[in-house]
C-alpha positions as CSV (number, residue, x, y, z in Angstrom):
1,M,0.0,0.0,0.0
2,S,1.3,3.5,-0.9
3,S,1.9,6.2,1.7
4,D,-0.8,8.3,0.2
5,N,-3.4,5.6,0.6
6,Q,-2.3,5.0,4.1
7,L,-2.5,8.7,5.0
8,A,-6.0,8.9,3.5
9,D,-7.2,5.8,5.5
10,A,-5.8,7.2,8.6
11,L,-7.5,10.5,8.2
12,R,-10.9,8.9,7.4
13,A,-10.6,6.7,10.5
14,L,-9.8,9.7,12.6
15,A,-12.8,11.6,11.1
16,G,-15.1,8.7,11.7
17,H,-13.8,8.2,15.2
18,G,-14.5,11.9,15.9
19,G,-18.0,11.6,14.6
20,Q,-18.1,14.9,12.7
21,G,-17.1,16.3,9.4
22,T,-15.2,14.8,6.5
23,V,-11.5,14.8,5.8
24,P,-10.5,15.9,2.3
25,A,-8.6,13.5,0.2
26,A,-4.8,13.4,0.5
27,A,-4.3,14.7,-3.0
28,D,-6.3,17.9,-2.1
29,V,-4.2,18.4,1.0
30,R,-1.0,18.0,-1.0
31,R,-2.3,20.3,-3.7
32,R,-3.1,23.0,-1.1
33,G,0.3,22.6,0.5
34,D,2.0,22.9,-2.8
35,A,0.1,26.1,-3.5
36,R,1.0,27.6,-0.2
37,R,4.7,26.8,-0.8
38,R,4.6,28.4,-4.2
39,R,3.0,31.5,-2.7
40,R,5.6,31.6,0.0
41,R,8.4,31.2,-2.7
42,T,6.9,33.9,-4.8
43,A,6.6,36.2,-1.9
44,S,10.2,35.5,-0.9
45,V,11.4,36.1,-4.4
46,S,9.5,39.4,-4.5
47,L,11.0,40.5,-1.2
48,A,14.4,39.6,-2.4
49,A,14.0,41.6,-5.5
50,L,12.8,44.6,-3.5
51,A,15.7,44.3,-1.2
52,V,18.1,44.1,-4.1
53,A,16.5,47.2,-5.6
54,A,16.6,49.1,-2.3
55,L,20.2,48.2,-1.9
56,G,21.1,49.4,-5.4
57,A,19.3,52.7,-4.7
58,G,21.2,53.1,-1.5
59,V,24.5,52.4,-3.2
60,A,23.6,55.0,-5.9
61,L,22.8,57.6,-3.3
62,A,26.0,56.8,-1.4
63,G,28.0,57.2,-4.6
64,S,26.4,60.6,-5.4
65,G,26.7,61.8,-1.8
66,G,29.3,64.3,-0.6
67,R,29.6,68.1,-0.4
68,P,27.7,69.6,-3.4
69,H,29.5,72.2,-5.5
70,P,27.8,75.6,-4.9
71,V,26.7,77.4,-7.9
72,P,28.1,81.0,-7.8
73,I,25.5,83.6,-7.9
74,G,26.6,87.0,-9.2
75,P,24.9,90.4,-9.6
76,A,22.5,90.9,-12.5
77,G,24.7,93.5,-14.2
78,P,28.4,94.2,-14.7
79,T,30.5,95.3,-11.8
80,S,33.3,97.7,-11.8
81,G,35.5,95.7,-9.4
82,P,35.5,93.2,-6.6
83,V,33.2,93.7,-3.8
84,A,34.9,94.3,-0.5
85,S,33.9,92.0,2.3
86,P,32.8,93.7,5.5
87,W,34.6,91.2,7.5
88,P,38.5,91.1,7.8
89,D,40.4,88.4,6.0
90,P,41.7,86.0,8.8
91,T,44.7,85.2,6.6
92,S,45.7,88.8,6.2
93,P,48.5,89.9,8.4
94,G,46.9,93.3,9.2
95,P,48.6,96.6,9.8
96,D,52.0,96.7,11.4
97,R,51.4,98.3,14.8
98,T,55.1,98.5,15.6
99,S,56.2,100.6,12.6
100,P,56.1,104.5,13.2
101,A,53.6,106.6,11.4
102,P,54.9,108.3,8.2
103,E,56.4,111.7,8.8
104,R,54.1,114.6,7.8
105,T,56.2,116.7,5.5
106,S,53.8,119.5,4.6
107,S,50.8,120.9,6.4
108,G,49.4,122.7,3.3
109,P,50.3,125.5,0.9
110,E,52.6,128.0,2.4
111,R,51.1,131.3,3.0
112,T,53.5,134.1,2.0
113,S,51.2,137.1,2.4
114,S,48.5,138.0,4.8
115,G,46.8,140.4,2.5
116,P,46.9,142.1,-0.8
117,T,50.0,143.9,-1.9
118,G,50.4,147.4,-3.3
119,G,50.9,150.9,-2.2
120,T,49.7,152.4,1.1
121,S,46.0,152.4,1.2
122,A,44.1,155.6,1.8
123,P,41.3,156.2,4.4
124,P,37.8,155.9,2.9
125,T,36.0,159.0,1.8
126,G,34.5,160.7,4.8
127,S,37.2,159.4,7.2
128,S,38.6,161.8,9.7
129,G,41.7,159.7,10.5
130,P,45.2,160.8,9.5
131,P,46.7,159.4,6.3
132,A,49.0,156.4,6.5
133,G,51.7,157.6,4.1
134,P,52.4,158.3,0.5
135,P,51.7,155.6,-2.1
136,G,54.7,154.1,-3.9
137,G,55.4,153.7,-7.6
138,D,53.0,156.5,-8.7
139,P,54.5,158.4,-11.7
140,V,52.8,161.7,-10.8
141,L,54.4,161.5,-7.3
142,S,57.9,160.7,-8.5
143,G,59.1,164.4,-8.7
144,Q,59.7,163.8,-12.4
145,R,56.3,164.9,-13.8
146,Q,54.5,168.2,-13.8
147,V,50.8,168.0,-13.0
148,T,47.7,170.1,-12.6
149,V,45.7,169.8,-9.4
150,V,41.9,169.6,-10.0
151,R,39.3,169.2,-7.3
152,V,37.1,166.2,-8.0
153,A,33.9,168.0,-7.3
154,A,34.8,171.1,-9.3
155,S,33.0,171.4,-12.7
156,A,35.8,173.4,-14.2
157,G,39.1,175.1,-13.4
158,G,41.9,174.0,-11.2
159,V,44.2,175.0,-8.4
160,S,46.6,177.9,-8.9
161,L,49.2,179.9,-7.1
162,L,48.0,183.4,-7.7
163,D,50.3,186.3,-8.2
164,G,49.4,187.5,-4.7
165,G,50.8,184.3,-3.4
166,R,47.7,182.5,-2.2
167,L,46.6,179.1,-3.4
168,A,43.1,179.3,-4.8
169,E,40.8,177.6,-7.3
170,V,40.4,179.4,-10.6
171,D,38.4,178.9,-13.8
172,G,40.9,180.7,-16.1
173,D,44.6,180.5,-16.8
174,E,45.7,183.0,-14.1
175,G,48.5,182.2,-11.8
176,R,50.8,179.1,-12.0
177,Q,48.8,175.9,-12.3
178,L,51.6,173.3,-13.0
179,F,53.2,171.7,-9.9
180,V,55.8,169.0,-9.2
181,F,55.4,166.7,-6.2
182,A,58.9,166.0,-5.0
183,P,59.3,163.1,-2.5
184,L,60.9,163.9,0.9
185,G,60.9,160.6,2.7
186,D,57.3,159.8,3.4
187,T,56.1,163.3,2.6
188,Y,56.2,165.6,-0.5
189,Q,57.4,169.1,-1.2
190,I,55.0,170.7,-3.7
191,R,56.7,173.3,-5.9
192,A,55.5,175.3,-8.9
193,A,56.9,174.0,-12.1
194,E,57.6,177.5,-13.3
195,P,59.9,179.7,-11.2
196,G,58.8,182.9,-9.5
197,P,59.3,186.4,-10.9
198,D,62.8,186.5,-9.3
199,G,63.7,183.2,-10.9
200,A,63.6,181.3,-7.6
201,D,61.6,178.1,-7.0
202,T,58.3,178.6,-5.3
203,C,56.7,175.9,-3.0
204,W,53.5,175.5,-1.1
205,E,53.7,176.5,2.6
206,V,51.0,176.4,5.4
207,R,50.2,179.8,6.9
208,S,47.9,180.9,9.6
209,S,46.1,184.3,9.8
210,G,44.7,184.9,13.3
211,S,41.2,183.6,13.6
212,E,40.9,182.7,9.9
213,P,41.4,179.0,8.8
214,L,44.8,177.8,7.8
215,R,45.7,178.4,4.2
216,I,48.5,177.7,1.7
217,E,50.7,180.5,0.3
218,A,53.7,180.6,-2.0
219,A,57.1,180.6,-0.3
220,G,60.7,180.0,-1.3
221,C,61.5,176.3,-1.4
222,A,63.3,175.0,1.8
223,R,63.7,171.2,2.2
224,D,64.0,171.4,6.0
225,E,60.8,173.6,6.4
226,P,58.1,171.4,8.1
227,R,55.4,173.7,6.9
228,Q,56.3,172.7,3.3
229,R,55.9,169.0,3.9
230,F,52.6,167.5,2.7
231,T,51.2,164.0,2.9
232,V,49.5,162.7,-0.2
233,V,47.3,159.6,0.0
234,R,45.7,158.0,-3.0
235,D,42.0,157.2,-2.8
236,G,41.1,155.3,-6.0
237,S,41.9,157.7,-8.9
238,A,41.9,160.7,-6.6
239,Y,44.2,162.0,-3.8
240,A,43.8,163.5,-0.4
241,I,46.4,166.2,0.6
242,S,47.2,167.1,4.2
243,S,49.8,168.7,6.4
244,Q,50.2,167.3,9.9
245,S,46.6,166.1,10.1
246,A,45.1,169.2,8.6
247,Y,43.5,168.4,5.2
248,L,43.3,170.6,2.2
249,Q,39.5,171.2,1.7
250,F,37.2,173.5,-0.1
251,S,35.0,175.9,1.8
252,P,32.3,177.9,0.0
253,T,33.2,180.9,2.2
254,W,36.9,180.7,2.4
255,G,37.9,178.7,-0.7
256,L,40.8,176.3,-0.3
257,I,41.7,176.0,3.4
258,L,43.3,173.4,5.8
259,E,41.1,171.8,8.4
260,E,42.1,169.5,11.2
261,A,40.8,166.0,10.8
262,G,39.0,166.2,14.2
263,D,37.1,169.3,13.2
264,A,35.6,168.1,10.0
265,T,35.4,165.0,7.9
266,V,37.6,164.7,4.8
267,T,35.3,165.4,1.8
268,T,37.7,167.0,-0.7
269,R,39.7,164.9,-3.1
270,F,41.9,166.1,-6.0
271,R,42.9,164.6,-9.4
272,L,46.6,164.9,-10.4
273,V,46.6,165.3,-14.1
274,D,50.0,164.4,-15.8
275,N,51.2,167.2,-18.1
276,G,54.5,165.7,-19.1
277,S,58.1,165.8,-17.7
278,A,59.0,168.3,-15.1
279,P,61.5,171.0,-16.1
280,G,65.0,170.3,-15.0
């Protein structure tokens, strides 16, 4: 008897002994067992295939792993140079704190003048202060030119030494109207370009006459006479003439007089008009 028949007989006897149900044939039992084994095998193969696939994916990921290379991102437009980092470079040695600072060789452009250059400036019109001194380099004050003296505010005429000897303002050609301003240090001696009737040189000289204002009259030239020394200060294109703080001014009552600077403001200026070389 085969083993299958024996198994079937044993199962039927067991079922009959138990008094319930039927036992399937041995062939059915074997078929079902084979089916279960095939399903298990199929499941095992599938699981193995999945494991192999997972292992391959892991190996691929491991092979592509590592630090990715960053993609540089630059500005949208062109740049004119490298952008400085706000943080110091740790590899840079930094400034040398032991070396001395460079020597400062110049503090700026050298100032050679504290103000404009030129001749002695004159007090402004209306000033009552004394003049500072004669201007330098003026041809009409060189003693080599003969000039006419004309009051700036006068409509006509000029200054003249009259035959009577007094300095006055005239509209005609009377008297002597050409003068030479000869330098004497920081003052001037003013003489008539033409000699007097006796052939001697005639100069301006300050005179007083009692209660009348100071005036100028003709006198023989004397270099050491203080009353013949005049200060001439240029004010633009005109000149102020004075003698020891007394300025030559025009008075409607007295004509040309000398007034102290403290008694009246200086309002009279004169033009010195060049008339050629002075006679020798």
